[in-house]
C-alpha positions, -999 to +999 in steps of 0.1 A: -210-064-015-181-043-029-145-050-019-115-027-026-080-039-029-063-007-019-028-018-027-014-042-052+015-040-078+012-043-115+044-049-134+031-053-169+029-091-167-001-090-191-019-062-209-043-045-185-076-061-196-061-096-196-046-090-162-079-078-149-097-109-163-072-132-145-079-114-112-117-120-117-110-156-126-090-162-095-116-145-073-144-166-087-124-198-083-116-192-046-136-216-025-149-207+009-148-169+005-176-146-004-175-133-040-182-096-042-204-080-068-176-056-076-139-056-069-122-022-070-084-020-074-056+004-067-023-003-084+005+012-064+036+027-080+070+022-064+092+042-088+086+062-119+083+034-144+061+013-121+039+044-115+036+048-153+025+012-157+000+016-128-014+046-146-018+027-179-035-002-160-060+021-143-067+039-176-079+006-192-091-018-165-125-013-151-130-002-115-093+006-112-072+035-098-035+040-091-009+058-071+025+072-079+056+075-058+090+061-048+094+031-025+122+033+000+140+004-018+142+027-048+152+059-029+189+058-039+186+047-075+154+066-087+166+091-113+133+109-116+127+139-093+095+150-077+086+173-106+085+143-130+057+128-109+035+159-111+018+148-144+012+113-131-005+127-100-027+149-122-040+119-142-077+113-137-075+080-119-046+089-096-059+089-061-028+088-038+009+095-035+030+064-029+042+039-021+066+059+001+083+053+033+111+038+054+125+003+053+152-003+080+148-041+075+166-043+042+183-008+041+185-009+003+191+028+004+208+049+031+184+059+058+191+096+054+182+093+017+150+074+025+140+102+048+148+128+022+127+112-005+098+106+019+097+142+030+098+155-006+068+133-015+049+141+016+052+178+005+039+167-029+009+150-012+001+182+006+004+202-027-019+179-046-043+171-017-039+134-022-033+109+007+001+093+012+005+055+011+033+047+037+056+017+040+072+012+074+093-018+082+120-025+108+140-054+121+120-077+143+117-062+178+131-028+166+112+004+161+136+030+148+117+031+115+085+038+133+101+065+154+115+082+124+083+078+104+062+093+132+086+122+134+082+129+097+045+124+093+033+143+124+039+177+108+024+163+076-008+154+095-008+187+113-009+205+079-039+185+068-021+155+053-039+122+051-023+088+051-026+050+052+001+029+068+002+001+042+007-035+054+008-024+090+028-048+111+035-027+142+022-030+177-011-019+191+007+010+208+021+021+175-013+018+159-028+041+185+000+067+179-007+067+142-045+067+148-040+099+167-026+115+135-057+103+116-040+074+099-057+045+081-042+010+082-039-015+054-042-052+063-029-079+040-030-117+037-005-118+066-036-117+089-043-153+078-008-166+088-007-189+118+022-169+134+006-135+128-012-132+162+004-097+166-015-085+135-048-099+148-042-083+182-035-050+166-067-052+146-086-049+179-075-013+184-081-002+148-117+012+143-135-003+113-137+031+096-099+033+096-093-002+082-084-008+046-080-042+029-052-049+005-033-078-010+001-063-018+000-088-047+021-104-061+035-107-026+020-120+007-005-145-006-030-155+021-035-190+033-041-215+015-020-199-012+010-188+009+043-192-009+027-187-043+022-155-064-006-134-049-034-118-068-061-092-060-085-121-067-076-134-032-088-103-014-120-121-003-098-144+018-083-114+036-118-099+041-132-131+055-104-135+080 
């Protein structure tokens, strides 16, 4: 069996090979979950420096890849323009553009600026032929971010753009709308949380060939590690659930 953590974050906590060994140690020490023969990894960049760190990790760690982009939290303060990301996206192990998107929960950047940055990187994804990794979060019970995201990615999809909605926490109805655009969906350790019945209900409408597993480490550790730092080594717990 091969598992692929399609989204985690590497902040340079350890040098890449040491970090990779710690992932494998955590995976082998996780009781009650199947241990895969191989664990593939994708380190997601959320700004220019994070994207550079993700590139360096993927260049050294086995079975590892990376993405480069600007997270909506960083949309207002990121000083590097789209052109600065072109060399990163041309690197051999770069397989996606992102993490990109809209976050109307925290609103760390003005919404207009979030939309502007997202559109510019969606254009870059089309130019490079790489899929976009999308972040979409709204206040509980509100869907303005989903409305705006759908408005922006529909022309992207119509032009041949490919996408994954990372850490999807929307409704089954929203999943079906994005499915119609060809989207994939990333599911994290949230699926193990007792109160996450909405995630488990949404999984029922997502075809298996559109489902991606991810940890979003060091965030969102699955049960029984909730509240502690997450690691891609816990991906088997997500897969099992």
